[in-house]
N, C-alpha and C positions, 0 to 999 in steps of 0.2 A: 513970559515966552509965548510966542504965537504958535499955532499948530504946525506951520511951516518950518519954524526953527526947531522945534522938537523933532519933526521928522527928519530934518537935515542932520541934527545931532545923532539921531538914532542910525542913519545910514553910514555915518562915519564910525560910531562906536561898536556896532555890531560886528563888523569884520574884525576889528581889533580883538574883540572878546572871543571870537571864533578861533582865530590864530593862537591866542593864548592858551586856549583849552586843547587844541590839537597839539601844541608844543608840550604842554604838561603830559597829555596822554602818551605822546611818543617817547618822552623822557622816562616814563615809567615801564616801557617795553621790556627791558631785562627782568625787572621784577615780576612783570606779568608772565613771562615765559617760565620762570621758576614756579610761579603760582599755578599755572595750567598744568604743568608737568606733574607737580605733586597731586593736584586734584584728580588728574587722569589716572595715576597709579593707585591712589587711596579709593577711588570709585570702582576701578577694575577689581580690586580685591573685595570690596563690599559686594559687587554684583555677582562675580564668578567664584569667589571662595566662600563668602558669607551668605550667598544666595538671597540677597535682599533686593527689593525694587529699586530702580534708579531714583525715584522721588525720595525714598527713605535714605539714600546714601548722602543727601544734601545735609543730613544731620551731622555727618562727620567733618563737615567743613569747619575750619577756624573763623573766628570773627575777622571780617574784611574780605572774605571770599565770596560775597553775595553776587558780584557782577559776572561770576563765572557760570557758564551754561554747559549742560551736559548732554551728550547724545551717545547712542550705542548702536553697533552693528552686530546683531546677535549671531549671524551666520559666521563671522570671524571672531567673535568674542573679543570685540574691540570697543573701548570706551574713549570718546573724544571730549576733552574740555576745552573751551574756548571763551575768550572775551572778544565779541564780535568786531571784526575789522582790525584787531590789534594783535592777538596771540591765540595759538591753538596747538595743542599736543595731544597725542593718542597713546594709549597703553593696551597691549594685547595679552590676553590670558593664555599661558603656555602651561600645560600640565605638569611639566618637569620644574620649570624655572619660576612659575607663578606669574605675576603681572609685571610685564617688561614695557618700559616707556620707549617709544621710538626714539631714534637718535636725532639730536637737534641738528637742524639743517641751516639755521640762520646764523 
């Protein structure tokens, strides 16, 4: 194959690969919503009940949860777990109830 044919094939194949990957990612969205909700609640307990660092709380994740990213708002004692562009949930520490995951809005 010449360089032009390879480039032309690449131009047609690349969008198909991107569409397939996006379809797969969106088909996993319900599972991601459950996973980030679980991660937010577990990490909230780790941070505000266990008094551990946010980085240390990653040790509590189950295998397969590596794509989940964590952030926190110390002022409101809220932990947010997310998979960028796909799913995000937050859990807030309440002294009476413990860590409460926000209601699902999707």
